[in-house]
C-alpha positions as CSV (number, residue, x, y, z in Angstrom):
1,M,-17.9,83.2,-314.0
2,T,-19.1,80.6,-317.1
3,A,-23.0,79.9,-317.6
4,F,-22.5,76.6,-316.1
5,G,-23.8,76.1,-313.1
6,A,-25.0,79.9,-312.6
7,R,-28.6,80.2,-310.7
8,I,-31.0,82.7,-312.7
9,L,-34.0,83.8,-311.3
10,I,-36.9,84.5,-314.3
11,V,-39.9,86.4,-313.3
12,D,-42.8,86.5,-315.7
13,D,-46.3,86.6,-315.4
14,E,-46.7,84.8,-318.7
15,I,-46.4,81.3,-318.6
16,L,-45.9,80.3,-322.3
17,K,-42.6,82.7,-322.0
18,R,-41.3,81.4,-318.6
19,S,-41.3,78.2,-320.2
20,I,-39.6,78.8,-323.3
21,L,-36.9,81.6,-321.6
22,Q,-36.0,78.2,-318.9
23,D,-36.0,75.9,-321.8
24,E,-33.3,77.9,-323.8
25,L,-31.0,79.1,-320.8
26,E,-31.0,75.3,-319.4
27,A,-29.8,74.1,-322.7
28,A,-26.9,77.0,-322.7
29,G,-25.8,76.2,-319.4
30,Y,-27.3,78.2,-316.6
31,A,-29.5,76.7,-313.8
32,V,-33.1,78.7,-314.0
33,V,-36.3,78.9,-311.2
34,T,-39.0,80.7,-312.5
35,A,-41.6,82.5,-310.8
36,A,-45.0,84.3,-312.0
37,N,-44.6,87.5,-309.6
38,P,-43.0,89.2,-307.1
39,L,-44.4,87.5,-303.8
40,E,-43.2,84.0,-306.0
41,A,-40.2,85.4,-306.7
42,A,-39.5,86.6,-303.1
43,K,-39.9,83.5,-302.1
44,E,-37.3,82.1,-304.1
45,F,-34.9,85.0,-303.5
46,A,-35.3,84.3,-299.7
47,K,-34.7,80.6,-300.0
48,S,-31.8,80.9,-302.1
49,T,-29.2,83.1,-304.1
50,F,-29.2,83.6,-308.0
51,D,-26.3,85.5,-310.1
52,I,-28.7,86.9,-311.7
53,I,-32.4,87.9,-311.7
54,I,-34.4,88.5,-314.7
55,T,-37.8,90.3,-314.2
56,D,-40.4,92.1,-316.3
57,I,-40.9,95.8,-316.2
58,R,-44.9,95.3,-315.8
59,I,-46.3,92.6,-313.9
60,P,-49.7,92.0,-312.2
61,G,-49.8,92.7,-308.5
62,Q,-46.2,94.5,-308.1
63,D,-44.5,96.7,-310.8
64,G,-41.1,95.7,-311.6
65,L,-39.3,98.9,-310.1
66,S,-41.0,98.0,-306.9
67,F,-39.4,94.9,-306.7
68,L,-36.2,95.8,-308.1
69,R,-35.9,98.3,-305.2
70,E,-36.7,95.4,-302.7
71,I,-34.5,93.3,-304.2
72,K,-31.5,95.8,-304.0
73,K,-32.3,96.8,-300.3
74,Q,-31.9,93.4,-299.0
75,K,-28.8,93.0,-301.7
76,P,-27.4,95.7,-303.0
77,T,-24.5,93.8,-305.0
78,Q,-27.8,91.3,-306.6
79,A,-27.5,91.4,-310.8
80,A,-30.4,91.9,-312.5
81,I,-31.9,92.2,-316.3
82,V,-35.0,93.6,-317.0
83,M,-37.6,93.0,-320.0
84,T,-39.8,95.8,-321.1
85,A,-42.5,96.8,-323.8
86,Y,-41.3,98.7,-326.6
87,G,-42.0,102.1,-325.7
88,S,-41.1,102.2,-322.3
89,I,-37.3,103.0,-322.8
90,E,-37.9,105.6,-320.2
91,T,-39.1,102.7,-317.5
92,A,-35.9,100.7,-318.5
93,I,-33.5,103.8,-318.0
94,E,-35.3,104.5,-314.5
95,A,-34.4,100.5,-313.5
96,M,-30.9,100.7,-314.3
97,K,-30.9,104.3,-312.3
98,I,-31.9,101.7,-309.5
99,G,-29.3,99.6,-309.8
100,A,-30.7,97.0,-313.1
101,F,-27.2,96.0,-314.8
102,D,-29.0,95.9,-318.3
103,Y,-32.5,95.9,-319.6
104,L,-34.2,93.8,-323.2
105,Q,-36.4,95.4,-325.1
106,K,-39.3,93.4,-326.8
107,P,-39.5,91.2,-328.6
108,F,-36.1,90.0,-328.4
109,S,-33.7,86.9,-329.0
110,T,-32.4,83.9,-327.4
111,E,-28.7,85.1,-329.1
112,E,-29.2,88.7,-327.5
113,L,-30.2,87.8,-324.0
114,L,-27.1,85.2,-323.9
115,L,-25.3,87.9,-325.4
116,K,-25.8,90.6,-322.5
117,M,-25.8,87.9,-319.1
118,N,-22.5,87.0,-320.5
119,K,-21.3,90.3,-320.4
120,L,-23.4,90.5,-316.9
121,L,-20.8,87.7,-315.8
122,Q,-17.7,88.6,-316.9
123,Y,-18.4,92.2,-315.6
124,E,-19.1,90.5,-312.1
125,Q,-16.3,87.9,-312.4
126,M,-13.7,91.0,-313.3
127,A,-15.8,93.3,-310.2
128,S,-15.1,90.1,-308.0
129,E,-11.4,89.5,-309.0
130,N,-10.7,93.5,-308.1
131,E,-12.1,93.3,-304.9
132,A,-10.3,90.1,-304.1
133,L,-7.0,91.9,-305.5
134,R,-7.9,95.2,-303.0
135,H,-8.5,93.4,-300.5
136,E,-4.8,90.8,-300.7
137,L,-3.5,94.2,-301.6
138,A,-4.9,96.0,-298.3
139,K,-3.9,93.1,-295.7
140,P,-1.5,94.1,-293.2
141,R,1.7,92.2,-294.2
142,L,3.0,89.2,-290.9
143,E,6.8,90.4,-291.3
144,G,6.0,94.4,-291.5
145,K,4.1,93.8,-288.3
146,I,6.1,91.4,-286.5
147,V,9.8,91.9,-286.3
148,G,12.6,89.3,-286.0
149,Q,14.3,87.0,-288.1
150,S,15.1,84.0,-285.6
151,L,13.8,80.5,-285.9
152,P,12.0,80.8,-283.0
153,I,10.1,83.9,-284.4
154,R,9.8,82.3,-287.6
155,E,7.9,79.5,-286.4
156,V,5.6,81.6,-284.7
157,L,5.2,83.1,-287.9
158,Q,4.9,80.0,-289.9
159,R,1.9,78.9,-287.5
160,I,0.3,82.1,-288.0
161,H,0.0,82.2,-291.8
162,A,-1.5,78.7,-291.1
163,V,-3.8,79.4,-289.2
164,A,-4.8,83.0,-289.6
165,A,-7.5,82.2,-292.4
166,T,-9.3,80.1,-290.5
167,D,-12.2,80.1,-287.6
168,A,-9.7,78.3,-285.7
169,T,-9.9,79.6,-281.2
170,I,-6.4,80.5,-280.8
171,L,-4.6,79.9,-277.4
172,I,-1.4,82.1,-277.4
173,E,0.9,81.3,-274.5
174,G,3.6,83.4,-273.2
175,E,5.7,85.8,-270.9
176,S,4.5,89.3,-270.2
177,G,5.7,91.8,-272.9
178,T,6.3,89.1,-275.7
179,G,3.7,90.4,-277.4
180,K,0.5,88.2,-277.4
181,E,-1.5,90.9,-278.0
182,L,0.3,92.2,-281.5
183,I,-0.6,88.4,-282.2
184,A,-3.8,88.4,-281.6
185,H,-4.4,91.5,-284.0
186,T,-2.0,90.1,-286.5
187,L,-4.2,87.0,-286.6
188,H,-7.2,89.2,-287.2
189,E,-6.3,91.5,-289.6
190,N,-5.3,88.4,-292.0
191,S,-8.3,86.7,-291.2
192,S,-11.5,86.0,-293.3
193,R,-13.1,88.4,-290.4
194,S,-10.6,91.2,-290.6
195,T,-13.6,94.3,-291.6
196,G,-15.2,93.1,-288.7
197,P,-14.6,94.3,-285.4
198,L,-11.4,93.3,-282.9
199,V,-12.8,93.5,-279.1
200,A,-9.8,93.2,-276.8
201,V,-10.7,92.5,-273.2
202,A,-7.9,92.5,-270.7
203,C,-9.5,90.2,-268.6
204,A,-6.5,91.1,-265.4
205,A,-7.6,94.9,-265.3
206,L,-11.4,94.1,-265.2
207,P,-12.7,93.8,-261.7
208,R,-13.8,90.2,-260.0
209,E,-17.2,91.5,-259.8
210,L,-17.8,92.9,-262.8
211,V,-16.4,90.6,-265.1
212,E,-19.8,88.6,-265.8
213,S,-21.2,92.1,-267.2
214,E,-18.3,93.2,-269.1
215,L,-17.9,89.9,-271.2
216,F,-21.9,89.7,-271.9
217,G,-23.6,92.4,-270.8
218,H,-26.3,93.6,-268.7
219,E,-30.2,94.1,-268.6
220,P,-31.5,97.3,-266.6
221,G,-32.0,96.6,-262.9
222,A,-29.6,93.1,-262.6
223,F,-27.9,94.6,-260.0
224,T,-27.0,97.2,-257.6
225,G,-26.2,100.3,-260.1
226,A,-27.2,98.7,-263.1
227,S,-29.9,101.9,-264.6
228,K,-29.6,100.6,-268.2
229,R,-29.1,97.8,-270.2
230,R,-24.9,97.3,-271.3
231,I,-23.6,95.5,-274.2
232,G,-20.8,92.7,-273.3
233,R,-17.4,92.4,-275.1
234,F,-19.2,89.2,-276.8
235,E,-21.8,90.7,-278.4
236,L,-19.8,93.5,-280.1
237,A,-17.3,90.9,-281.3
238,H,-20.4,89.8,-282.9
239,G,-19.2,89.0,-286.8
240,G,-15.5,89.5,-285.7
241,T,-12.3,88.4,-283.5
242,L,-13.0,88.4,-279.3
243,F,-9.7,88.9,-277.5
244,L,-9.6,87.5,-274.4
245,D,-6.0,88.7,-272.8
246,D,-4.6,87.5,-269.4
247,V,-7.7,84.2,-269.8
248,D,-6.1,82.6,-266.7
249,D,-6.9,85.4,-264.5
250,I,-11.2,85.0,-265.7
251,P,-12.2,83.7,-262.5
252,M,-13.4,79.7,-261.8
253,E,-17.5,81.3,-261.5
254,I,-16.8,83.0,-265.1
255,Q,-15.3,79.8,-266.5
256,V,-18.2,77.9,-266.3
257,K,-20.5,80.1,-268.3
258,L,-17.2,80.6,-270.5
259,V,-17.3,77.2,-271.3
260,R,-21.5,77.1,-272.2
261,V,-20.8,80.1,-274.3
262,L,-18.1,78.5,-276.5
263,Q,-20.0,75.5,-276.2
264,E,-23.7,76.8,-277.5
265,R,-22.3,80.2,-279.5
266,A,-24.8,81.9,-277.3
267,F,-25.3,83.7,-273.8
268,E,-27.8,85.7,-272.1
269,R,-27.0,89.0,-270.2
270,V,-26.5,89.4,-266.8
271,G,-30.4,89.5,-265.7
272,G,-31.7,88.7,-269.4
273,E,-33.6,85.4,-270.4
274,R,-33.4,85.4,-274.3
275,P,-31.0,83.4,-275.2
276,I,-28.7,86.1,-277.6
277,P,-26.2,83.9,-280.4
278,V,-23.1,85.0,-281.2
279,N,-20.7,84.3,-284.0
280,I,-16.9,85.0,-283.2
281,R,-13.6,83.9,-283.6
282,L,-12.2,83.7,-280.1
283,I,-8.1,84.2,-278.9
284,A,-7.2,83.9,-276.0
285,A,-3.9,84.6,-274.5
286,T,-2.2,83.3,-271.1
287,K,1.0,84.4,-269.2
288,R,0.8,81.3,-267.0
289,A,1.1,77.4,-268.1
290,L,-3.1,76.7,-267.8
291,P,-2.1,72.9,-267.5
292,S,-0.4,73.5,-264.3
293,M,-3.5,75.6,-263.5
294,V,-5.8,72.9,-263.8
295,A,-4.2,70.6,-262.1
296,R,-4.3,72.9,-258.9
297,G,-7.6,73.3,-259.7
298,T,-7.6,76.8,-260.6
299,F,-8.7,76.6,-264.4
300,R,-11.6,74.2,-265.8
301,E,-9.9,71.2,-267.8
302,D,-13.1,71.7,-270.3
303,L,-12.3,75.4,-270.6
304,F,-8.5,74.4,-271.2
305,Y,-9.5,72.2,-273.8
306,R,-11.8,74.7,-275.7
307,L,-9.5,77.6,-275.3
308,N,-6.3,75.4,-276.9
309,V,-7.6,74.2,-280.1
310,V,-4.6,75.6,-281.4
311,P,-1.9,76.4,-279.4
312,L,0.6,79.5,-280.4
313,K,3.6,79.7,-277.7
314,I,5.8,83.0,-277.9
315,P,9.2,82.7,-277.3
316,P,10.5,85.3,-274.5
317,L,13.4,87.7,-275.6
318,R,16.2,85.9,-274.4
319,E,15.6,82.6,-276.6
320,R,15.8,84.8,-279.2
321,I,18.6,87.5,-279.0
322,E,19.7,87.8,-282.4
323,D,16.2,89.9,-282.9
324,I,17.5,92.8,-281.0
325,P,19.2,94.6,-283.4
326,L,16.4,94.5,-285.9
327,L,14.3,95.2,-282.9
328,V,16.1,98.0,-281.4
329,E,16.4,99.3,-285.3
330,H,12.2,99.3,-285.1
331,F,12.1,101.3,-282.2
332,L,14.8,103.9,-282.9
333,E,12.4,104.5,-285.8
334,K,9.4,104.5,-284.2
335,F,9.7,107.1,-281.7
336,A,11.9,109.6,-283.8
337,I,8.4,109.6,-285.9
338,K,6.2,109.6,-282.5
339,S,8.6,112.6,-281.3
340,N,9.1,114.3,-284.9
341,L,12.9,113.6,-283.8
342,K,15.8,112.7,-285.8
343,R,16.4,109.3,-286.0
344,L,19.3,107.9,-284.1
345,T,21.6,104.9,-284.3
346,L,23.1,102.5,-281.6
347,S,26.7,101.6,-281.8
348,P,27.3,97.9,-282.0
349,E,28.8,97.7,-278.4
350,G,25.8,99.3,-277.0
351,V,23.6,96.4,-279.4
352,A,25.5,93.8,-277.7
353,K,25.2,95.1,-274.3
354,L,22.1,94.8,-274.9
355,Q,21.9,91.6,-276.1
356,R,23.9,90.3,-272.9
357,H,20.7,91.4,-270.9
358,S,18.2,88.8,-269.5
359,W,14.8,91.0,-270.5
360,P,12.6,89.6,-267.9
361,G,9.7,92.4,-269.0
362,N,11.0,91.3,-272.7
363,I,10.2,93.5,-275.9
364,R,8.0,95.7,-274.0
365,E,10.7,96.6,-271.4
366,L,13.1,96.8,-274.2
367,E,11.0,99.2,-275.8
368,H,10.9,101.4,-273.0
369,V,14.3,101.3,-272.9
370,I,15.2,102.2,-276.4
371,E,12.3,105.3,-275.7
372,M,14.5,106.5,-272.3
373,M,17.3,106.4,-274.4
374,M,16.4,108.5,-276.9
375,A,14.8,110.8,-274.7
376,L,18.1,111.4,-273.0
377,A,20.2,111.4,-276.5
378,K,23.4,113.5,-276.6
379,G,23.8,113.6,-280.3
380,D,23.2,111.1,-283.8
381,R,24.5,108.2,-282.2
382,L,23.9,106.3,-279.1
383,E,27.4,104.6,-277.4
384,A,27.3,101.8,-275.2
385,E,27.8,103.8,-271.7
386,E,24.5,105.5,-272.6
387,V,22.9,101.6,-272.4
388,P,21.7,101.6,-268.9
389,E,23.2,99.4,-266.4
390,F,20.8,96.5,-265.7
391,D,21.3,95.4,-262.2
392,L,21.4,92.1,-262.0
393,S,21.0,91.4,-258.4
394,K,17.4,92.1,-258.4
395,E,16.7,89.5,-261.6
396,P,14.3,86.7,-260.5
397,G,16.9,83.9,-261.9
398,T,19.1,85.3,-259.8
399,L,16.9,85.6,-256.5
400,L,16.2,81.6,-256.9
401,S,19.8,80.6,-256.2
402,L,20.4,78.9,-252.9
403,K,24.2,79.1,-251.6
404,M,23.4,75.9,-249.2
405,S,26.9,74.9,-248.3
406,G,27.6,74.8,-244.4
407,I,23.5,75.4,-244.0
408,E,21.9,73.1,-241.1
409,R,18.5,74.2,-240.5
410,V,16.2,76.2,-242.7
411,D,13.3,78.5,-241.7
412,I,11.2,77.5,-245.1
413,A,8.4,80.4,-244.2
414,S,10.7,82.6,-243.3
415,V,13.0,82.1,-246.6
416,L,9.8,82.0,-249.0
417,E,8.6,85.5,-247.1
418,D,12.1,87.6,-247.9
419,L,11.8,85.7,-251.6
420,E,8.2,87.1,-252.6
421,T,9.0,90.4,-250.8
422,R,12.3,90.9,-252.7
423,L,10.3,89.4,-256.0
424,I,7.4,92.6,-255.2
425,D,9.7,95.0,-254.5
426,W,11.5,94.0,-258.1
427,A,8.7,94.3,-259.7
428,M,7.2,97.6,-258.2
429,G,10.3,98.9,-259.4
430,R,10.6,97.5,-262.9
431,A,7.0,98.9,-263.3
432,E,7.5,102.0,-261.4
433,G,4.8,101.9,-259.4
434,N,2.2,100.6,-261.1
435,L,0.5,97.8,-259.9
436,A,-1.6,96.5,-262.6
437,R,1.8,96.3,-264.5
438,A,3.7,94.9,-261.7
439,A,1.2,91.9,-261.2
440,E,1.6,91.3,-265.4
441,M,5.2,90.9,-264.4
442,L,5.1,88.7,-261.7
443,G,2.1,86.3,-263.2
444,L,-0.4,87.5,-260.5
445,P,-4.1,88.7,-260.7
446,R,-3.7,92.5,-259.9
447,S,-6.2,92.1,-257.3
448,T,-3.7,89.9,-254.7
449,L,-0.7,91.9,-255.5
450,Q,-3.0,94.4,-254.1
451,Y,-3.3,92.2,-250.8
452,K,0.2,91.4,-250.8
453,V,1.5,94.6,-250.9
454,N,-1.3,96.1,-248.6
455,R,-0.3,93.2,-246.0
456,R,4.0,93.3,-246.0
457,P,5.8,95.1,-244.5
458,P,7.7,98.4,-246.2
459,P,11.0,97.1,-247.7
460,S,14.3,97.2,-246.0
461,N,16.6,100.1,-246.8
462,N,19.4,97.6,-246.4
463,P,19.8,95.6,-249.9
464,S,21.4,92.6,-247.8
């Protein structure tokens, strides 16, 4: 930082001294504001920022030490130099204990003052550069978090590099298991809000009747059972990032309020009347194409446009199979560390077998397969025969292929019902009975899948 343009606040009750200091410092290239006492200085400090405050220790109305304490309480990093009369060195030392950078003993020359100010500005610049360097070094490297070198994933990384530092709203689109939450974390950790909170909300897992309260909070007595105030996720994310996962599952009635919040950057808790301002960066993720939902009337168009400021499409694993060897290495190392086991390797034949699978569950499915293989490993190297046999007959793509030769008439309702039953069986089997995970794999709200499971007849034991 140089003297040119640096803002200085001089606090001294002697008008002649203030005037001389102001003239000399302005001649040296500083921008100077003066105040006769701490009350005037506080008003200037409240409406502007200063690189250095130069204050006398003895000022009528309030001593300089208590003024300095107030300034440091409001802004601990504020740089200050104190002026003290001859014989008041103890007071000057006390000021430096409070946080003053240096002191000047009256009478002092302009050269002495400029020398100390230049020294202070150099120190401030060095501290600022060191802080920036520490912040940069502390940032997680994108390439170290997101595994892959394929063209589709490199394009994703390029987009993240371009937008991470901005406050632009991001809409992440991708199938279940593609790593949308990891992308959201990476965007946050490489943003200017990285020191603030990252609050993630799994919208699909929220009970429909509690979505509004979870997002915006509620006041006591807002509804039955609301005995005390609850702080919502928007409020918790103030100063940081809010990640709305499965935003496509947010009910229409809540979408209206979400549009208003994004437009006004303020909201009211359920049962509250006072608007609460909020400063957040919003990242949303969807497993379904929102334009199609807008066309069907199940997602608000105005909300879609507010979310889709910067679209970020995550490719499914089947479109980046060249990344499978790297992902396998990553998961083998991860589970070895997690379980305190010896690190294993997978034979090239085993890797090739994994690359032939279509991975409907994407990276999450691959991760579960590798974990299972490590748990059942017989030696230091995993062979192709240890890779599980994937039931291709239950893959969604196979189920959707129809053989129509020789068919004269089709009962479409029965066909669709049978297809739905098979898809639910497939998802529930993949998810090992976990309803929330199965709903995610099918692109359905959990409540919808629960309803379908409850109303349909048990699956047939005949796998025809």
